[in-house]
Backbone as JSON, one array per atom type, in Angstrom:
{
  "sequence": "MLRRRGFALLLLTSPFLVLACGDPPDREMQQAQSAIESARVAGASEYAHDELAAAELALKNAHDAVDQRDYRLALASAFDSRERAQIARAQATDQKIVARGEAERLLTAVSATLVHAQAHLETAANTRPARTLAGPRRVIADLDRAVQEARAAFARGEYATTMKVLMEGNARLADAEHDLEAPTAPPLRRRP",
  "N": [[0.85, -1.15, -0.05], [1.91, 1.16, 0.86], [3.93, 1.51, -1.04], [2.54, 1.72, -3.31], [1.28, 4.33, -2.94], [3.61, 5.88, -2.75], [4.6, 5.37, -5.37], [2.45, 6.42, -6.93], [2.48, 9.16, -6.1], [4.99, 9.76, -7.27], [4.28, 9.41, -9.95], [2.58, 11.48, -10.18], [4.06, 13.88, -9.63], [6.24, 13.74, -11.3], [5.75, 14.86, -13.92], [5.95, 17.61, -13.34], [8.58, 17.78, -12.39], [9.98, 17.22, -14.75], [9.13, 19.19, -16.29], [10.22, 21.44, -14.92], [12.94, 20.98, -15.16], [12.96, 21.01, -17.86], [12.57, 23.44, -19.21], [13.91, 26.65, -19.75], [14.87, 28.69, -16.76], [13.21, 31.15, -16.66], [11.6, 32.8, -15.29], [12.89, 32.88, -12.69], [15.3, 33.91, -13.35], [14.61, 36.32, -14.1], [13.63, 37.22, -11.63], [16.04, 37.31, -10.2], [17.45, 39.25, -11.62], [15.83, 41.53, -11.02], [16.3, 41.68, -8.39], [18.97, 42.33, -8.39], [18.86, 44.78, -9.49], [17.45, 46.14, -7.61], [19.19, 46.08, -5.5], [21.27, 47.57, -6.43], [19.86, 50.19, -6.51], [19.71, 50.5, -3.8], [22.3, 51.29, -3.32], [24.34, 49.33, -3.64], [26.43, 49.18, -5.3], [28.3, 50.78, -4.37], [28.5, 50.43, -1.68], [28.3, 47.7, -1.23], [29.93, 46.2, -2.95], [31.46, 43.74, -3.69], [29.6, 41.71, -3.15], [27.47, 42.25, -4.75], [28.83, 42.16, -7.27], [29.29, 39.38, -7.33], [26.63, 38.47, -7.39], [25.9, 39.44, -9.99], [27.64, 37.95, -11.45], [26.71, 35.4, -10.98], [24.19, 35.55, -12.15], [25.06, 35.84, -14.79], [26.21, 33.43, -15.2], [23.97, 31.75, -15.09], [22.63, 32.5, -17.56], [24.67, 31.72, -19.22], [24.44, 28.92, -18.73], [21.83, 28.44, -19.51], [22.23, 28.93, -22.28], [23.61, 26.59, -22.86], [21.82, 24.72, -22.49], [21.6, 23.64, -19.89], [19.57, 23.54, -17.79], [19.09, 22.87, -15.0], [21.65, 23.8, -13.75], [21.34, 26.53, -14.54], [19.03, 27.2, -13.32], [19.85, 26.8, -10.55], [21.99, 28.71, -10.55], [20.58, 31.03, -10.98], [19.01, 31.16, -8.62], [21.07, 31.49, -6.71], [22.05, 33.95, -7.59], [19.94, 35.61, -7.01], [19.94, 35.39, -4.36], [22.24, 36.45, -3.46], [22.11, 38.93, -4.37], [20.04, 39.99, -2.77], [21.42, 39.83, -0.43], [23.44, 41.73, -0.91], [21.87, 44.01, -1.07], [20.97, 44.24, 1.56], [23.4, 44.41, 2.94], [24.34, 46.76, 1.75], [22.35, 48.72, 2.6], [22.9, 48.73, 5.29], [25.52, 49.41, 5.48], [25.35, 52.02, 4.38], [23.97, 53.24, 6.31], [25.78, 53.41, 8.35], [27.9, 54.95, 6.97], [26.57, 57.34, 6.61], [26.31, 58.24, 9.26], [29.08, 58.73, 9.91], [29.82, 60.58, 8.07], [28.19, 62.65, 8.78], [29.16, 63.24, 11.36], [31.65, 63.94, 10.68], [31.26, 66.2, 9.0], [29.92, 67.96, 10.93], [32.1, 68.27, 12.72], [34.18, 69.38, 10.94], [32.78, 71.69, 10.13], [32.79, 72.95, 12.69], [35.51, 73.45, 13.1], [36.02, 75.05, 10.86], [34.61, 77.29, 11.64], [36.16, 78.04, 13.82], [38.57, 78.49, 12.76], [38.03, 80.75, 11.12], [37.45, 82.62, 13.02], [39.94, 82.72, 14.23], [41.47, 83.83, 12.06], [40.33, 86.29, 11.97], [41.23, 87.47, 14.41], [43.94, 87.31, 13.95], [44.13, 89.12, 11.77], [44.07, 91.56, 12.98], [46.48, 91.83, 14.09], [48.61, 91.06, 12.42], [50.38, 91.63, 9.25], [48.58, 92.14, 6.1], [49.41, 90.88, 3.92], [50.63, 88.5, 4.92], [48.46, 86.91, 5.58], [47.17, 86.19, 3.24], [47.49, 83.57, 2.05], [46.24, 81.76, 4.21], [43.69, 82.84, 4.31], [42.73, 82.2, 1.7], [42.83, 79.42, 1.88], [40.87, 79.06, 3.84], [38.61, 80.12, 2.74], [38.34, 78.43, 0.64], [37.78, 75.99, 1.96], [35.33, 76.76, 3.02], [33.73, 76.68, 0.96], [33.97, 74.04, 0.27], [32.75, 72.86, 2.43], [30.2, 73.6, 1.98], [29.64, 72.35, -0.49], [30.01, 69.66, 0.55], [27.81, 69.61, 2.22], [25.74, 69.63, 0.41], [26.29, 67.36, -1.0], [25.85, 65.52, 1.13], [23.08, 65.84, 1.52], [22.1, 64.76, -0.93], [22.61, 62.06, -0.28], [25.16, 61.18, -0.86], [27.5, 59.9, 0.79], [30.09, 59.01, 0.97], [31.45, 60.7, -0.92], [30.98, 63.15, 0.41], [32.56, 62.73, 2.73], [35.08, 62.5, 1.54], [35.52, 65.08, 0.27], [35.44, 66.63, 2.56], [37.63, 65.63, 4.09], [39.87, 66.24, 2.42], [39.79, 69.02, 2.32], [40.02, 69.58, 5.19], [42.52, 68.81, 5.68], [44.1, 70.7, 4.31], [43.27, 72.85, 5.76], [44.58, 72.36, 8.18], [47.16, 73.0, 7.65], [46.91, 75.8, 7.16], [45.97, 76.75, 9.47], [48.13, 76.29, 11.12], [49.95, 78.17, 9.9], [48.6, 80.39, 10.68], [49.04, 80.44, 13.41], [51.75, 80.64, 13.66], [54.44, 82.52, 14.9], [54.83, 85.94, 13.91], [57.63, 87.81, 12.63], [59.21, 90.27, 14.42], [59.05, 93.75, 13.3], [61.77, 94.95, 11.47], [64.24, 97.12, 12.88], [65.46, 100.09, 11.99], [68.57, 101.41, 11.61], [69.79, 104.27, 13.08]],
  "CA": [[0.01, 0.0, 0.01], [2.64, 2.36, 0.93], [4.66, 1.54, -2.25], [1.69, 2.31, -4.33], [1.27, 5.68, -2.67], [4.8, 6.49, -3.17], [4.7, 5.32, -6.96], [1.38, 7.32, -7.42], [2.98, 10.46, -5.89], [6.07, 9.91, -8.24], [3.79, 9.69, -11.16], [2.01, 12.81, -10.34], [5.01, 14.87, -9.53], [7.3, 13.5, -12.34], [5.77, 15.86, -15.11], [6.51, 18.89, -12.88], [10.0, 17.7, -12.37], [10.42, 17.13, -16.14], [8.92, 20.51, -16.81], [11.04, 22.35, -14.15], [14.17, 20.81, -15.79], [12.96, 21.04, -19.33], [12.46, 24.69, -19.74], [14.81, 27.71, -18.99], [14.19, 29.17, -15.64], [13.15, 32.54, -17.18], [11.05, 33.62, -14.16], [13.8, 32.98, -11.61], [16.38, 34.61, -13.86], [13.99, 37.95, -14.05], [13.69, 37.62, -10.28], [17.41, 37.6, -9.97], [17.64, 40.6, -12.27], [15.11, 42.46, -10.3], [16.95, 41.73, -7.08], [20.2, 43.02, -8.65], [18.57, 46.21, -9.74], [17.0, 46.68, -6.18], [20.5, 46.17, -4.68], [21.93, 48.86, -7.17], [19.1, 51.24, -6.13], [20.06, 50.57, -2.43], [23.62, 51.64, -3.11], [25.25, 48.19, -3.41], [27.6, 49.37, -6.14], [29.27, 51.54, -3.61], [28.58, 49.82, -0.29], [28.46, 46.1, -1.24], [30.35, 45.9, -4.4], [31.81, 42.41, -4.0], [28.42, 40.91, -3.19], [26.78, 42.61, -6.01], [29.6, 41.45, -8.39], [29.03, 37.94, -7.24], [25.29, 38.23, -7.92], [25.9, 39.52, -11.23], [28.44, 36.9, -12.0], [25.81, 34.21, -10.89], [23.16, 35.71, -13.14], [25.74, 35.67, -16.05], [26.4, 31.99, -15.23], [22.65, 31.33, -15.37], [22.47, 32.79, -18.84], [25.43, 30.71, -19.92], [23.98, 27.5, -18.53], [20.67, 28.38, -20.54], [22.78, 28.78, -23.74], [24.21, 25.2, -23.13], [20.76, 24.02, -22.19], [21.68, 23.05, -18.71], [18.57, 24.19, -17.04], [19.31, 22.8, -13.62], [22.5, 24.69, -13.4], [20.72, 27.74, -14.76], [18.12, 27.36, -11.9], [20.74, 26.97, -9.42], [22.65, 29.98, -10.64], [19.61, 32.13, -10.81], [18.58, 31.21, -7.14], [22.28, 32.01, -6.18], [22.12, 35.31, -7.98], [18.91, 36.35, -6.36], [20.18, 35.46, -2.9], [23.44, 37.25, -3.38], [21.68, 40.43, -4.58], [19.41, 40.24, -1.44], [22.45, 40.03, 0.73], [23.99, 42.93, -1.33], [20.93, 45.06, -0.73], [20.86, 44.47, 2.97], [24.7, 45.12, 3.32], [24.48, 48.31, 1.34], [21.62, 49.46, 3.56], [23.49, 48.69, 6.64], [26.84, 50.2, 5.32], [24.95, 53.33, 4.07], [23.57, 54.03, 7.52], [27.29, 53.71, 8.95], [28.52, 55.99, 6.29], [25.85, 58.5, 6.85], [26.61, 58.75, 10.65], [30.38, 59.09, 9.89], [29.79, 61.7, 7.24], [27.46, 63.63, 9.62], [30.13, 63.59, 12.37], [32.77, 64.83, 10.05], [30.56, 67.41, 8.6], [29.91, 68.7, 12.13], [33.58, 68.62, 13.14], [35.0, 70.36, 10.11], [32.17, 73.0, 10.15], [33.24, 73.64, 13.97], [36.86, 73.82, 12.82], [35.94, 76.2, 10.09], [34.27, 78.61, 12.34], [37.26, 78.5, 14.77], [39.7, 79.14, 11.93], [37.51, 82.13, 10.62], [37.7, 83.56, 14.15], [41.48, 82.8, 14.33], [41.84, 84.61, 10.86], [39.96, 87.72, 12.38], [42.2, 87.86, 15.36], [45.32, 87.41, 13.21], [44.03, 90.24, 10.92], [44.39, 92.79, 13.87], [47.94, 91.85, 14.65], [49.57, 90.83, 11.41], [50.21, 92.32, 7.99], [47.51, 91.55, 5.4], [50.02, 89.93, 2.94], [50.96, 87.23, 5.51], [47.23, 86.3, 5.72], [46.62, 85.88, 2.1], [47.29, 82.03, 2.06], [45.16, 81.19, 5.02], [42.41, 83.33, 3.88], [42.34, 81.43, 0.53], [42.44, 78.16, 2.33], [39.51, 78.91, 4.71], [37.47, 80.4, 1.8], [38.14, 77.07, -0.27], [37.21, 74.97, 2.88], [33.87, 77.12, 3.29], [33.15, 76.23, -0.23], [34.05, 72.68, 0.42], [31.83, 72.5, 3.33], [28.85, 73.83, 1.09], [29.66, 71.16, -1.44], [29.87, 68.56, 1.22], [26.37, 69.69, 2.63], [24.96, 69.31, -0.77], [26.39, 65.85, -1.32], [25.23, 64.77, 2.21], [21.67, 65.87, 1.18], [21.88, 63.85, -1.84], [22.87, 60.95, 0.05], [26.49, 60.76, -1.34], [28.17, 60.08, 2.01], [31.58, 58.85, 0.5], [31.71, 62.16, -1.52], [31.0, 63.99, 1.71], [33.8, 62.53, 3.51], [36.25, 62.8, 0.79], [35.67, 66.44, 0.15], [35.64, 67.27, 3.84], [39.05, 65.34, 4.59], [40.83, 66.96, 1.7], [39.69, 70.44, 2.89], [40.39, 69.69, 6.53], [43.95, 68.57, 5.63], [44.52, 71.94, 3.9], [43.12, 73.88, 6.71], [45.42, 72.19, 9.33], [48.4, 73.95, 7.32], [46.63, 77.2, 7.25], [45.99, 77.03, 10.95], [49.53, 76.29, 11.5], [50.55, 79.46, 9.45], [48.04, 81.5, 11.48], [49.63, 80.4, 14.79], [53.3, 80.95, 13.52], [54.7, 83.96, 15.28], [55.41, 86.85, 12.95], [58.88, 88.26, 12.95], [59.02, 91.69, 14.64], [59.66, 94.49, 12.35], [63.21, 95.37, 11.64], [64.47, 98.53, 13.22], [66.35, 100.82, 11.13], [69.61, 102.01, 12.36], [69.96, 105.72, 12.8]],
  "C": [[0.77, 1.24, -0.08], [3.66, 2.55, -0.36], [3.66, 2.19, -3.27], [1.4, 3.79, -4.19], [2.44, 6.37, -3.18], [5.0, 6.59, -4.8], [3.58, 6.24, -7.52], [1.82, 8.62, -7.22], [4.19, 10.74, -6.84], [5.52, 10.2, -9.55], [3.14, 11.01, -11.36], [2.95, 13.98, -10.27], [6.2, 14.87, -10.69], [7.0, 14.57, -13.52], [6.17, 17.22, -14.57], [7.89, 18.89, -12.77], [10.49, 17.78, -13.91], [10.26, 18.64, -16.77], [9.94, 21.59, -16.12], [12.43, 22.21, -14.83], [14.24, 20.93, -17.25], [12.96, 22.44, -19.91], [13.53, 25.75, -19.06], [14.19, 28.33, -17.93], [14.03, 30.75, -15.85], [12.57, 33.4, -15.88], [12.18, 33.92, -13.0], [14.88, 33.83, -12.08], [15.81, 36.12, -13.81], [13.99, 38.3, -12.61], [14.98, 38.05, -9.78], [17.86, 38.93, -10.44], [17.12, 41.67, -11.56], [15.82, 42.66, -8.95], [18.32, 42.49, -7.24], [19.92, 44.41, -8.84], [18.17, 46.91, -8.45], [18.24, 46.85, -5.33], [21.23, 47.42, -5.15], [21.27, 50.16, -6.54], [19.54, 51.5, -4.61], [21.39, 51.16, -2.21], [24.76, 50.44, -2.99], [26.52, 48.31, -4.25], [28.61, 50.05, -5.37], [29.54, 50.87, -2.34], [28.78, 48.48, -0.16], [28.89, 45.69, -2.48], [30.81, 44.36, -4.61], [30.64, 41.53, -3.97], [27.63, 41.08, -4.41], [27.54, 42.11, -7.21], [29.31, 40.09, -8.38], [27.7, 37.59, -7.75], [25.21, 38.49, -9.4], [26.6, 38.41, -12.09], [27.55, 35.54, -12.02], [24.81, 34.3, -12.01], [23.74, 35.42, -14.53], [25.87, 34.14, -16.18], [25.07, 31.33, -15.59], [22.26, 31.41, -16.84], [23.34, 31.92, -19.63], [24.95, 29.31, -19.83], [22.66, 27.34, -19.58], [21.12, 28.21, -22.01], [23.21, 27.39, -23.96], [23.13, 24.24, -22.65], [20.86, 23.11, -20.8], [20.93, 23.69, -17.74], [18.76, 24.06, -15.56], [20.36, 23.76, -13.19], [21.98, 26.08, -13.47], [19.83, 28.1, -13.55], [18.94, 27.7, -10.75], [21.46, 28.29, -9.32], [21.68, 31.22, -10.36], [19.12, 32.32, -9.32], [19.75, 31.95, -6.35], [22.35, 33.51, -6.44], [21.2, 36.15, -7.17], [19.27, 36.47, -4.95], [21.26, 36.26, -2.69], [22.97, 38.71, -3.61], [20.79, 40.84, -3.37], [20.34, 40.56, -0.53], [23.25, 41.47, 0.44], [23.27, 44.06, -0.88], [20.99, 45.32, 0.78], [22.28, 44.9, 3.44], [24.79, 46.61, 2.91], [23.6, 49.16, 2.24], [22.15, 49.81, 4.79], [24.77, 49.73, 6.56], [26.43, 51.74, 5.0], [24.58, 54.07, 5.38], [24.84, 54.33, 8.33], [27.98, 54.82, 8.3], [27.76, 57.25, 6.65], [26.29, 59.12, 8.35], [28.15, 59.26, 10.73], [30.49, 60.41, 9.08], [29.27, 62.88, 8.15], [28.46, 64.19, 10.75], [31.09, 64.42, 11.77], [32.33, 66.13, 9.59], [30.51, 68.39, 9.8], [31.35, 69.14, 12.63], [34.3, 69.56, 12.3], [34.07, 71.71, 10.04], [32.68, 73.79, 11.55], [34.73, 74.23, 13.63], [36.94, 75.02, 11.84], [35.64, 77.6, 10.68], [35.45, 78.96, 13.31], [38.35, 79.07, 13.79], [39.34, 80.57, 11.35], [37.81, 83.11, 11.76], [39.17, 83.82, 14.42], [42.01, 83.91, 13.31], [41.56, 86.07, 11.37], [40.78, 88.34, 13.31], [43.55, 88.16, 14.73], [45.28, 88.86, 12.41], [44.37, 91.58, 11.74], [45.77, 92.87, 14.18], [48.94, 91.53, 13.52], [49.24, 91.54, 10.04], [49.3, 91.46, 6.97], [48.22, 90.43, 4.36], [50.4, 88.55, 3.47], [49.66, 86.31, 5.69], [46.64, 85.81, 4.25], [46.44, 84.24, 1.93], [46.33, 81.5, 2.79], [43.76, 81.72, 4.7], [41.78, 82.48, 2.62], [41.89, 80.09, 0.93], [41.05, 78.08, 2.91], [38.43, 79.28, 3.6], [37.19, 79.11, 1.02], [37.53, 76.03, 0.77], [35.57, 75.47, 3.11], [33.21, 76.7, 1.99], [33.02, 74.68, -0.2], [32.98, 72.11, 1.32], [30.37, 72.63, 2.64], [28.78, 72.68, 0.36], [29.36, 69.9, -0.59], [28.31, 68.4, 1.78], [25.52, 69.25, 1.56], [25.01, 67.8, -1.11], [25.9, 65.04, -0.28], [23.67, 64.69, 1.94], [21.26, 65.05, 0.11], [22.17, 62.28, -1.43], [24.32, 60.37, -0.31], [27.5, 60.92, -0.19], [29.79, 59.98, 1.68], [32.14, 60.02, -0.12], [31.89, 63.18, -0.49], [32.23, 63.94, 2.34], [34.95, 62.94, 2.86], [36.44, 64.33, 0.67], [36.11, 67.07, 1.49], [37.18, 66.84, 4.35], [39.98, 66.09, 3.82], [40.8, 68.46, 2.19], [40.33, 70.61, 4.31], [41.98, 69.63, 6.55], [44.68, 69.99, 5.39], [44.38, 72.94, 5.08], [44.08, 73.81, 7.83], [46.72, 73.08, 8.94], [48.06, 75.38, 7.5], [46.63, 77.67, 8.66], [47.38, 77.18, 11.5], [50.21, 77.75, 11.16], [49.91, 80.64, 10.27], [48.72, 81.49, 12.87], [51.11, 80.67, 14.73], [53.39, 82.41, 13.96], [55.13, 84.72, 14.12], [56.65, 87.38, 13.43], [58.64, 89.75, 13.3], [59.65, 92.5, 13.63], [61.03, 94.87, 12.53], [63.28, 96.73, 11.92], [65.58, 98.96, 12.24], [67.29, 101.4, 12.0], [69.68, 103.38, 12.02], [71.16, 106.24, 12.12]]
}
């Protein structure tokens, strides 16, 4: 009795097994492609590059397997691609949150440093010749523009760009601050 049920079940499911292995897994490959696109939109190209590349490679392997009529391999590759794309999307989402926090902290710190440098420049302007302040003035003005550019990049969600712009500007500001703190030589006295 048990053998008959097993045999009957095999007869009922075997057409589906043949169909599953007899046709290309178009639906699964489309699902994988959709998952890859969703991962890209989530920022996986920047924040989960390796996992996204693996998903794309698995989808390419699925297409290659279809070309060779190896539909089982194509199905397995499509499933692998979709899973990797979903992982890439999750990683990108997590990494983007971390990057946002880092960019926000850096933007706050550099903005505060810029305010300090501007105040330092005003103080130095009262005690030093204008020609000695031209370089620091230029650097501070450049950093002010960089902070504005970084704020715009931050608002667009481009956190890596935000950090890059701020770090470059902050490094230049450190040199300008050093120039502002350097004592000026006292004026030379003329001999009578």
